[in-house]
N, C-alpha and C positions, 0 to 999 in steps of 0.2 A: 517530362512528370519524372520526378527522381522515386526509383522503388527504395526507399526504405532496407526493404528485407534484403539487398544483396549488399548492404554493408553493415560490418561489423560497430558496436559503438568499445572508442576507444577511450577511456578512465584510467584514472591513475590511482590504484586503492593504496590505502584505506582512503575513502570517501563519500562526504554527507549522501542519503538517498532519502527521498520523499516517495512514498507510497500514496496514494490518492484512492480510500476507499469508499463504496458506495452503499450503504446499507437502507433498510427500512425501519421508520423510524421507531418503531419500540422497540428496538434492541441499541448497544452502548459500545458506539465508535471504542471507549476506553478500555472497556470490558474486552470486547473481542482482540485487540490486539496485544493484551495482556496476556491471554489465552494464547497468541500464536507465539510471539515474544519471550515471555515466561520474563527473566531475569535480565534479560540483554536490556542496556539503556536506550529510551526514545520518547519521544514526545509527540502526544496527540492533540490536534488541534480542530476544534470542528470547525465547518466551510462551508458549506451552504444547504439549502433547502430546498426539495423541490418544489416546484409551485403551488402544486397539490397538496405538498404536505405528508407525502408516503412516503418521501427518501429523503436521507442525510448523507453529507460528505465529510469526511474526515483526514485530514491531510496526515500522514504516522509519517515520522524523521527519527532518522537514526542512521549511524554509520556505517558501512559493508566495508567487508574487507576481502573482496574478491567477487569476482565476475560470477563465480557459480556460489556463493552467498546470495550474493544479489540476487539472481533467476532461483535459487531456491527458496527466497522468503516470498520472492512474487507467488510461485507455485504456494506455498500455505495460503497466503492472504484469498488466492483464485479461490481454493480448497472448500475454504473453510464455508460451511454452511448457512452463516449468515450474510455473506458478503455477497452482494447481485452482481458490483463490477470494481475492479482492478485499472485504476488508470496509472 
């Protein structure tokens, strides 16, 4: 089995990146992405709803400019109070 933690992701920046966020059904993925990304250009697409309807997921696509930019945005999504999971 390959341990992916031992390998650094090699990307050419800038590049398009997609964050998949999972939130409770009563929250709005578009609003959450806007809170985090502010005026930064992005696209939010509703993805799936859990079988019980308690959670829903969204894809948030945008241009990232560096590895630091990509990882900092990931941290902002993870730290948001209404986001349950970031994939």
